[in-house]
N, C-alpha and C positions, 0 to 999 in steps of 0.2 A: 187327522182326527180319527174317530172310531173306524176301524178297518174291517170289522166283521159283525154280522148278526150272530149273537150267541144266546141260545136257550139252554139252561142247565137246571134240571129239577123245576120245570115250569109246567103248570097245569092251566088249560083254558076251561073256565066254567061258563055258565050261561051269560053272566054279565061282567065277570071280572077275570083277570089273569092273576093266578096265584104264583108267587115267586118265592122259592125257598132260598132267599139271599137278597142281594141288592139289585135294584133296577136302575140302569143308566140309559137315558133316551136322548138321542142326538137331535139337534135343532131341525125344525121344519118337518117333523114326523107327526103322523096321526095314528091314534089308537082308538078304535071304537068300543073298547072295553074300559072298565076300571082297572086299577093297578093296586095290588096288595103285596107289599114287599117289606123287607127290613128297612132299607133306606131307599128312597125314591129321589133320583136326581134327574132333572129335566133341563134341556137346553132351551134356547129361545124359540118362540113360535111353535111350540108343541101343542097339539090338541088331544085331549083325553076325553073319551065319551062316557065316563062314569066316575065313580068315587076314586080318590087317591088316599091310601091308608098306609102309613109306615111309622117306624120308630123315629125316623128323621125324614123331613121332606124339604127339598130344595127345588124351587120352581123359578126358572129364569124369565126374563122380560117377554111380554107380549104373548104369553101362553094362555090357553083357556082350558078350564076344567068344567065339564058338564055334570057336576055332582058335588058331593061334599069333599073336603080335604081334612084329614085327621092326622095329626102328628103326635105321637106319644112322648116325644121329647121336643127338641127345638125345631123351628121351621124358619125358612128363608124364602121370602116371596119378592120377586123382582117387580120392576115398574110395569104398569099397564097390563098386569095379569087380570084375567077375568075368571071368577069362580061363581058358578050358577047356584051352588048350594051354600052350606055353612062351613066356615073355617074354624076348626077346633084344635088348639095347641096346648099341650100339657106342660110344655117347657117355655122357653123364651121365644118371642116372635120378633123377627127382623123383617120389616116390610118396606117396600118402595113406594114411590108416589103413584097416584092415579090408579090404585088397585080397586077393582070393582068386585064386591062380595054381596051377592043378592040376598042371602039370608042371615047376614051378620056374622060376627066372629066372637069366639070366647078363648081366652088364654089364662093360664094360671101363673105365668112367669112375667118377665119384663117385656115391654113393648118398645122397640126402637124403630122410629119412622125415618128411613133414609133409603138410599139406593144400595142394596146389598151387593157385595162383591159377586161378580159373574161366576156362575157355576161352571164355566168353561175350565177354570183352574182345577175344580174338583174332578171333572171328566178327564183332564190330562193325567191326574194321578191314577185313575183307573187304566188309562192307556199304558202308562208306564208299568203298572202291575201286570197287565196282560202280556206285554212284550218281555218282561223280565221275571215272570212268575218263577218262584223257587229260589230267588236270590235273597240272601239274608238281609242285605242292606235295605232292600225295598220293603220287606216285611216288617222291619223295625220302624219304618216311617209310618206305614198305614197297615198295621197288622190286623185290624178288624175289617178290612175290606173283603167283601165276598161277592164279586159281580156275577150274577146268575142270569140276568136278563139284560142284554146289551143290544140296542138298536143304533146303527149308524144314522147319519142325517138323511132326511127325505125317505124314511121307511113308512110303509103303510101296513097296519094290522087291522083288518076289517073282518066282519063275520064270515065272508066267503073268500077273502084274499089276504095273503101276507106277501109283501113284495119288497125287495131290496136290490140294488145294483151291485152289492158286495157279496162276499162269500157268506154262507150260513153254516154254523156248527150247532147241531142239536144233540143234546145228551139227556137221557133219563127224563123225557118230557112227553106230555100228551097235549097235542095241539089240534085246533080245528081250522079248516080253511085250506085253500089251494096255495101252496108255497112256491114262489118264484124267486130264484136267487142266481148268482153267477155260478159258483160251485157249491155243492151241498155235501156235507158229511153228517150222517145221522147214526146214532148209536143208542140201542136199548130204548127206542122211542116209538110212539104211535101217532100217526097223522090221519085225521078224518078228512081227507081231501086228496088232491093230486100234488105231484112234485114236477117242477120244470126247471132245468138248469143246464149248464154246460157239461160238467163232469159230476157224477153222483156216486157216492158210496153209501150203501145201506148195510148196517152192521147190527144184527139182532133186532131189527125193526120191522114194523108192520105199516103198510100204506093202504088205506081204504080208498083207493082211486088209481089213476094212471100215473106212470112215471115216464117222463120224456127228457132225454138228454143226448149228449154226444157219446161219452164213454160211461157205462153204467156197471157197477159192481154190486152183486148181492152176495153177502157172506154171513156166516153164522146163523143159519136158519131164518133169514129174512123172508118176508111175505109181501107180495104185491097182489092185491085182490083183483085188480083190473088189468089193463094192458101195459106193456113195456115197449117203448120205442126209442131206438138210438142208432148210432153208427156201429158201435161195438158193445156187446153185452158179455160180461163174465159172471158166471154163477158157480157157487159152490154147491155140491150135492147136498140135498136137504132143504134148499131154498125153494119157494113156491111162487109161481106166477099164475093167477087164476084166469087171466084172459089170454090174449095173443101176444107173441113176441115178434117185433119187426126190427131187424138189425141189418143194415145195408152191407156191412163188412163181415158179419158173422156173429155166431153165438158160441161161446166156449163154456162147457160145463166140466168142472174139475173137482177133485176130492178136496183140495184146499188151495187158497190163493194168497200169495204174498205181494203186497203193493209196495213198490220201491220209490215212488214219487209222492211227496206229500201234497195234500190239497192246498190250492192257492199258490203254488209255485209258478214261476214264469213258464208259459207254455201250457198251463192247465194241469189238471190232476190226472193221475193214472197214466202218464206217458212213459213211465218206467217199465221195466221188464216184469212180466207176470209169470210166476213159477207155479208148478203144480206139485202135489204130493209133499208139501212142506207144512208141518203143523204150525198152528198159530197164524195170526195176521199182523203184519207190521205196516203202519202208515208211514 
């Protein structure tokens, strides 16, 4: 199934998460915010704590939405879905049995009452795209896919906590809450909270909290405003740590760092050789 948490061009607002692209949410996940995205695709037993707004919305069985659902095109609602607000669909609506909608629904297209095909098939298309990104044959099949917010199954996104047992890749995003993941790669992003993981790379990013991990890299003028704690810490000159640094095996400060082991590989991230005085950063 979904192998990584991915945030790309994602912004956390007071009540909603704004996604510049499509949102794919794995089964048994909970989000205490609303979701605003191009396409919103949800697996089974997902809980959303606000409105769901998208050009196309697919909600699998037994999921609950604590707000309105608005689809600017077609919508697909599985069996036993609960919607606490109103369902508004500007295209066609395909809806399963025993769906509970507290404030009624409105649609401008056709209504089909049946059990829609599971969105698992749609999620699998996203997985294939993520694994084979850049291959022409895949892009020809689903050239309009743009997954920017991906949660694996059993993820939690709350006001103070974001947690997954998988790796997390964060790009060009602004998020709130303490993030806990297996390995973390963060580029050109800002976190209003702390980070905790196994191996962590911060690339041109700012953390308004603590960073705790095993092997930690700070590159390209990254900033940690509180404390840094790990077994080994590698920093490029120009990076800033506002609090204390605790590293049992040592701290290395270099002009530049090249990383030879990719995040998420067997044995962890950052296990490869670290070189100094080499321009650029290679993941």
